[in-house]
Each structure stands twice: as structure tokens, then as C-alpha cells.
C-alpha positions as CSV (number, residue, x, y, z in Angstrom):
1,M,0.0,-0.1,0.0
2,T,1.4,3.3,-1.0
3,T,1.6,6.2,1.5
4,R,-1.1,8.1,-0.6
5,T,-3.5,5.1,-0.5
6,E,-2.8,4.4,3.2
7,S,-3.6,8.0,4.1
8,A,-6.7,7.9,2.0
9,V,-7.9,4.6,3.7
10,R,-7.4,6.1,7.0
11,L,-9.1,9.3,6.2
12,L,-12.1,7.4,4.7
13,A,-12.4,5.1,7.7
14,G,-12.1,8.0,10.2
15,T,-14.6,10.0,8.4
16,L,-17.1,7.2,8.1
17,V,-16.9,6.4,11.8
18,L,-17.2,10.1,12.9
19,A,-20.1,10.7,10.4
20,S,-22.1,7.5,11.5
21,L,-21.6,8.4,15.2
22,A,-23.0,11.8,14.7
23,V,-26.0,10.5,12.6
24,G,-26.5,7.8,15.0
25,Y,-26.7,10.2,18.0
26,A,-28.7,13.0,16.2
27,V,-30.9,11.1,13.7
28,D,-31.2,7.3,13.8
29,P,-29.3,4.8,16.0
30,R,-29.1,2.4,13.1
31,A,-26.3,4.5,11.8
32,Y,-24.1,2.9,14.4
33,L,-24.2,-0.2,12.2
34,V,-21.9,1.7,9.7
35,T,-19.5,2.2,12.6
36,A,-19.6,-1.5,13.4
37,F,-19.1,-2.3,9.8
38,V,-16.1,-0.1,9.4
39,G,-14.6,-1.5,12.6
40,A,-15.1,-5.1,11.5
41,N,-13.6,-4.3,8.0
42,L,-10.5,-2.8,9.7
43,A,-10.1,-5.9,11.9
44,Q,-10.6,-8.1,8.9
45,S,-8.0,-6.2,6.9
46,A,-5.4,-6.4,9.7
47,I,-5.9,-10.2,9.9
48,T,-6.1,-11.1,6.2
49,G,-4.1,-8.2,4.6
50,L,-7.0,-7.6,2.1
51,C,-8.7,-4.2,2.3
52,P,-11.5,-3.6,-0.2
53,A,-11.3,0.1,0.5
54,E,-7.6,0.0,-0.6
55,L,-8.6,-1.8,-3.9
56,V,-11.1,0.8,-4.7
57,L,-9.0,3.8,-3.8
58,N,-6.1,2.4,-5.8
59,R,-8.3,2.4,-8.9
60,L,-9.6,5.9,-8.1
61,L,-6.3,7.4,-7.2
62,G,-4.4,5.7,-10.0
63,G,-2.2,3.8,-7.5
64,G,-2.1,0.7,-9.6
65,G,-2.3,-2.1,-7.1
66,P,-0.7,-5.5,-7.1
67,A,-0.7,-5.9,-10.9
68,A,0.8,-2.5,-11.4
69,G,4.0,-2.6,-13.5
70,R,3.4,-6.0,-15.0
71,G,4.1,-6.3,-18.6
72,N,6.5,-3.4,-18.7
73,D,9.6,-5.6,-18.3
């Protein structure tokens, strides 16, 4: 994971957690499920090394990903 992608994943996770906590408190407690999902995904990512958010952000930010650079030898 590049530094740019790593920062983007952390920013995305933090923003989703803070936003869902605010919405859960002010509007609908079901928004806490988003917080739980983000936490579960972070734990899964730490255990397996696979991060869906990283895959998406690599494509959006042009980070390449695991196949980047193949075929240029």
C-alpha cells in the first residue's frame, strides 16, 4: 500500500466512523451499524491483509495495485 493510498484509507475510515456516530446520535441509532461495519472491516483487513477500500482507492487514485507494473519488463 502506498503512502497516498494508506492515508486515503485512514481518512475514509475515520470520516465514516465520525459521520456515522454523529448521525446515530442525532438522527437514527441504526447508523451505528456503519461504525460497526467499518470496525469489522479494519479488523478483517489487519488479519487477512486484504482491504476492499484499498482496492477501490487504488483504482480511483491511480495507485495501480498488485498488478501495477506487469508487462512493462
